[in-house]
C-alpha positions as CSV (number, residue, x, y, z in Angstrom):
1,X,-5.7,15.0,-19.7
2,X,-3.7,15.1,-16.7
3,X,-4.5,13.1,-13.6
4,X,-2.8,12.6,-10.1
5,X,-3.0,9.0,-8.7
6,X,-3.0,9.3,-4.8
7,X,-1.6,6.1,-3.5
8,X,-3.2,5.3,-0.1
9,X,-3.1,2.5,2.4
10,X,-3.5,1.6,6.1
11,X,-0.7,1.0,8.4
12,X,-0.1,-2.5,7.0
13,X,0.9,-0.6,3.6
14,X,4.0,0.6,5.1
15,X,5.4,-2.9,4.8
16,X,5.4,-2.3,1.1
17,X,7.2,1.1,1.4
18,X,10.5,-0.4,0.0
19,X,9.0,-2.6,-2.7
20,X,9.1,-0.2,-5.4
21,X,6.6,-0.2,-8.3
22,X,7.7,-3.5,-9.7
23,X,8.5,-2.1,-13.0
24,X,5.3,0.0,-13.3
25,X,7.1,3.2,-13.5
26,X,9.4,2.1,-16.3
27,X,6.5,0.6,-18.2
28,X,4.5,4.0,-18.0
29,X,7.5,6.1,-18.9
30,X,8.1,4.0,-21.9
31,X,4.4,4.3,-22.8
32,X,4.7,8.1,-22.5
33,X,2.1,8.7,-19.7
34,X,4.2,9.2,-16.7
35,X,5.0,12.7,-15.8
36,X,6.3,12.3,-12.3
37,X,5.6,11.2,-8.8
38,X,7.1,10.2,-5.4
39,X,6.7,8.1,-2.4
40,X,6.1,9.9,0.8
41,X,7.5,9.5,4.3
42,X,5.1,8.3,7.0
43,X,2.6,10.7,8.4
44,X,4.5,10.7,11.8
45,X,7.1,12.7,9.8
46,X,4.7,15.4,8.6
47,X,4.4,19.0,9.9
48,X,0.9,20.5,9.4
49,X,0.6,24.2,8.9
50,X,-2.4,26.5,9.2
51,X,-2.7,30.3,9.2
52,X,-5.5,31.7,11.3
53,X,-5.9,35.4,11.9
54,X,-2.5,36.1,10.4
55,X,-0.8,33.6,12.7
56,X,1.2,30.5,11.5
57,X,0.1,27.4,13.5
58,X,2.3,24.3,13.3
59,X,1.8,20.8,14.6
60,X,3.7,17.8,14.2
61,X,2.2,14.8,12.5
62,X,-0.8,14.6,10.2
63,X,-3.8,16.9,10.4
64,X,-6.4,14.1,10.7
65,X,-6.1,10.7,12.5
66,X,-7.4,8.3,9.8
67,X,-6.9,4.7,9.0
68,X,-5.8,5.4,5.5
69,X,-2.7,7.4,4.8
70,X,-1.4,9.1,1.7
71,X,1.8,7.1,0.6
72,X,2.7,8.7,-2.5
73,X,1.5,10.1,-5.9
74,X,2.1,9.7,-9.6
75,X,1.2,12.4,-12.1
76,X,0.0,10.9,-15.6
77,X,-1.2,12.4,-18.7
78,X,-3.5,10.3,-20.8
79,X,-6.5,10.5,-23.1
80,X,-9.5,10.2,-20.7
81,X,-10.6,8.8,-17.4
82,X,-10.9,5.3,-18.8
83,X,-7.3,5.1,-19.7
84,X,-6.3,6.6,-16.2
85,X,-8.4,3.9,-14.7
86,X,-6.6,1.1,-16.7
87,X,-3.0,2.7,-15.7
88,X,-4.1,2.9,-12.0
89,X,-5.3,-0.5,-11.9
90,X,-1.8,-1.8,-13.2
91,X,0.0,0.0,-10.4
92,X,1.1,-2.6,-7.6
93,X,-0.3,-0.6,-4.8
94,X,-3.9,-1.2,-6.1
95,X,-3.5,-4.9,-4.8
96,X,-3.0,-3.7,-1.2
97,X,-4.3,-0.1,-0.9
98,X,-6.4,2.3,-2.6
99,X,-5.7,4.6,-5.6
100,X,-7.7,7.8,-5.9
101,X,-7.6,9.2,-9.5
102,X,-8.2,12.9,-9.6
103,X,-8.0,15.1,-12.6
104,X,-5.9,18.2,-12.4
105,X,-7.5,21.7,-12.8
106,X,-6.5,23.5,-16.1
107,X,-5.2,26.9,-15.1
């Protein structure tokens, strides 16, 4: 089953932006469960898009003001939720932020 790990943290998590994953990515690739992922630039660099009544509306920055921000994601493929939890718990960001584990839709 495929899952996305959404790596979130508050503003203090930004100090970890250049830390990398401490070998986690390499270990998960060797294990054969990592399918991709990337870190994200800060929310201030975002452009938010909406289409209302056929009109494209753009705004700078994130859509919502929240304390937690999405900092990156990892796509994994593993047997079940239990394995996904074990994989997410080993990610270094779990020690200072939050990791949301979300199954992908089968299309």
